C-alpha positions in Angstrom: 0.0 -0.1 0.1 3.0 2.3 0.4 3.5 2.3 -3.3 0.2 4.3 -3.4 1.6 7.2 -1.2 2.3 9.1 -4.4 -1.3 9.7 -4.9 -1.7 11.2 -1.6 1.2 13.3 -2.3 -0.4 14.4 -5.5 -3.8 15.1 -4.0 -2.1 17.1 -1.0 0.1 19.1 -3.3 -2.5 20.2 -5.6 -4.9 21.1 -2.7 -2.1 23.4 -1.3 -1.5 24.8 -4.7 2.2 23.5 -4.9 4.0 23.8 -8.0 2.6 20.7 -10.1 5.8 19.7 -11.6 7.5 19.7 -8.1 4.4 17.7 -6.8 4.5 15.0 -9.5 8.1 14.5 -9.3 8.2 14.2 -5.4 5.2 11.7 -5.7 7.1 9.7 -8.3 10.1 9.4 -6.2 8.1 8.4 -3.1 6.2 5.7 -4.9 9.5 4.6 -6.5 11.2 4.5 -3.1 8.3 2.4 -1.5 8.6 0.0 -4.3 12.3 -0.4 -3.5 13.8 1.5 -6.5 16.7 4.0 -5.9 16.7 7.7 -7.2 19.3 6.8 -10.0 16.9 3.9 -11.2 13.9 6.2 -11.3 15.8 8.9 -13.3 16.9 6.0 -15.6 13.3 4.9 -16.0 12.1 8.3 -16.8 14.8 8.9 -19.3 14.1 5.6 -21.1 10.2 6.4 -21.1 10.9 9.9 -22.7 13.2 8.3 -25.4 10.7 5.5 -26.1 8.0 8.1 -26.5 9.9 11.2 -27.6 7.2 11.9 -30.3 4.8 12.9 -27.6 6.8 15.9 -27.1 6.2 17.1 -30.6 2.9 18.9 -29.6 4.9 21.1 -27.2 6.2 22.9 -30.2 2.7 23.9 -31.0 2.6 26.3 -28.0 5.6 28.6 -29.0 4.5 28.5 -32.7 1.0 29.7 -31.9 2.4 32.4 -29.5 4.7 33.8 -32.4 1.7 33.9 -34.7 -0.4 35.5 -32.2 2.3 38.1 -31.6 2.4 38.7 -35.3 -1.3 39.4 -35.4 -3.0 36.2 -36.2 -5.9 36.9 -33.9 -6.2 40.3 -35.1 -6.4 39.3 -38.9 -8.8 36.4 -38.0 -11.1 38.9 -36.3 -10.7 41.6 -39.0 -11.6 38.8 -41.8 -15.0 37.8 -40.2 -16.0 41.4 -39.5 -16.1 42.1 -43.4 -18.6 39.5 -43.7 -21.9 41.1 -43.3 -24.0 37.9 -42.8 -21.5 36.2 -40.5 -22.7 35.9 -36.8 -21.1 34.2 -33.9 -23.4 31.2 -34.3 -22.8 30.8 -38.0 -19.1 31.1 -37.6 -19.1 28.4 -35.0 -21.7 26.2 -37.2 -19.1 26.4 -40.0 -16.1 25.3 -37.8 -18.4 22.5 -36.5 -19.1 21.2 -39.9 -15.4 21.4 -40.9 -14.4 19.6 -37.4 -16.7 16.9 -38.0 -16.0 16.3 -41.7 -12.2 16.3 -41.2 -12.4 14.0 -38.1 -14.5 11.5 -40.2 -11.7 11.6 -42.7 -9.2 10.8 -40.0 -7.7 14.3 -39.7 -8.0 14.5 -36.0 -4.9 16.9 -35.6 -6.3 19.4 -37.9 -8.3 21.3 -35.3 -7.7 21.5 -31.5 -8.1 24.1 -28.6 -4.4 25.4 -28.9 -3.9 25.4 -32.7 -7.2 26.3 -33.9 -9.7 27.5 -31.3 -7.7 30.0 -29.4 -5.8 31.8 -32.3 -8.4 31.7 -35.0 -12.0 30.4 -34.3 -12.6 32.3 -30.9 -11.4 35.8 -32.3 -13.6 35.2 -35.5 -16.6 34.5 -33.4 -15.9 37.4 -31.1 -15.4 39.6 -34.0 -18.7 38.8 -35.7 -20.4 39.8 -32.3 -18.3 43.1 -32.1 -19.4 44.0 -35.6 -23.0 43.6 -34.9 -22.9 45.5 -31.7 -20.3 48.1 -32.6 -18.7 48.2 -29.3 -16.3 46.0 -27.4 -17.6 42.9 -25.7 -17.6 42.6 -21.9 -15.7 40.0 -20.2 -18.7 37.6 -19.5 -19.9 37.6 -23.0 -16.2 37.1 -24.4 -15.8 34.2 -22.0 -19.2 32.8 -23.0 -18.3 32.9 -26.7 -15.0 31.3 -26.3 -16.7 28.5 -24.1 -18.9 27.8 -27.1 -15.8 27.8 -29.4 -14.0 25.2 -27.4 -17.3 23.3 -27.1 -17.7 23.1 -30.9 -14.2 21.7 -31.4 -14.9 18.9 -28.8 -18.4 18.0 -30.1 -17.1 18.1 -33.6 -14.2 15.7 -33.0 -16.1 13.3 -30.6 -18.8 12.6 -32.9 -16.9 12.9 -36.2 -13.9 10.6 -35.4 -16.2 7.5 -35.1 -17.1 7.6 -38.6 -13.3 6.9 -39.5 -12.9 3.3 -39.4 -9.2 3.4 -38.3 -9.6 5.0 -35.0 -9.2 3.9 -31.5 -12.7 4.6 -30.4 -13.9 2.0 -33.1 -11.7 -0.6 -31.8 -12.6 0.3 -28.2 -16.3 -0.3 -29.0 -15.8 -3.5 -30.9 -13.7 -4.8 -28.0 -16.4 -4.2 -25.5 -19.2 -5.6 -27.6 -17.2 -8.8 -28.1 -16.8 -9.1 -24.4 -20.6 -9.5 -24.3 -20.6 -12.0 -27.1 -21.6 -9.6 -29.8 -19.2 -9.7 -32.9 -19.3 -6.6 -35.2 -16.9 -5.3 -38.0 -15.3 -2.0 -37.6 -16.9 -0.8 -40.6 -20.5 -1.5 -39.3 -19.6 0.6 -36.2 -18.4 3.4 -38.5 -21.5 3.2 -40.6 -23.8 3.5 -37.7 -21.7 6.5 -36.3 -22.9 8.4 -39.3 -26.6 9.1 -38.0 -25.3 9.9 -34.5 -22.8 12.5 -36.1 -25.5 14.1 -38.0 -27.8 14.2 -35.1 -25.1 15.8 -33.1 -24.5 18.3 -35.7 -28.2 19.3 -35.9 -28.7 19.4 -32.2 -25.5 21.7 -31.5 -26.2 23.7 -34.6 -29.7 24.7 -33.1 -27.9 25.4 -29.8 -25.5 27.8 -31.8 -28.4 29.6 -33.4 -30.0 30.1 -30.1 -26.9 31.6 -29.0 -27.1 34.3 -31.6 -30.5 35.2 -30.3 -29.3 35.3 -26.6 -26.4 37.5 -27.6 -28.9 39.8 -29.6 -30.6 40.2 -26.6 -28.1 41.1 -24.2 -28.1 44.6 -22.6 
């Protein structure tokens, strides 16, 4: 049971708002020590895991890249583009991204969107810009956060319901494995085909929600 002491350290550290990196490191060392591993052995295991899965560090390159693009005016340009489209509203902009996200996810292009590389620098500024043009005044903090939350939700919903249409995806294999445990044998293609009605229904339901978002934004004081 002492091996689980790392979990207690993480809970206490996060509750006390200690630096997360320090908390996780101390928790790992504590659990390793309880399991009979020395500090040098722990560092060696961490290094081996990093080398074996070094491709996982590639996404960290996204953050500085997006930061440089934002500093160069990416968000400003995205907002300016949508403000020139007279019929573009916040809801319509987000519906367009929802359709794009679902279609690309259905084709297996899961990494095309995302909160860091698409929503924050492009989609959210465009949605905010559409509302600022209609109101002809800056948005207050609550409204801006509300629009950003919807932009993030669109990305989540689009990829969640779109990826199941792509046959070579982990979720399809997971569904197939769970069904096989209950004695139900299905082909991955059948699961993908039956995910299409669900994806369409999700698009229609959330599309209506986004149109209602436009109505709520128009009624705001």
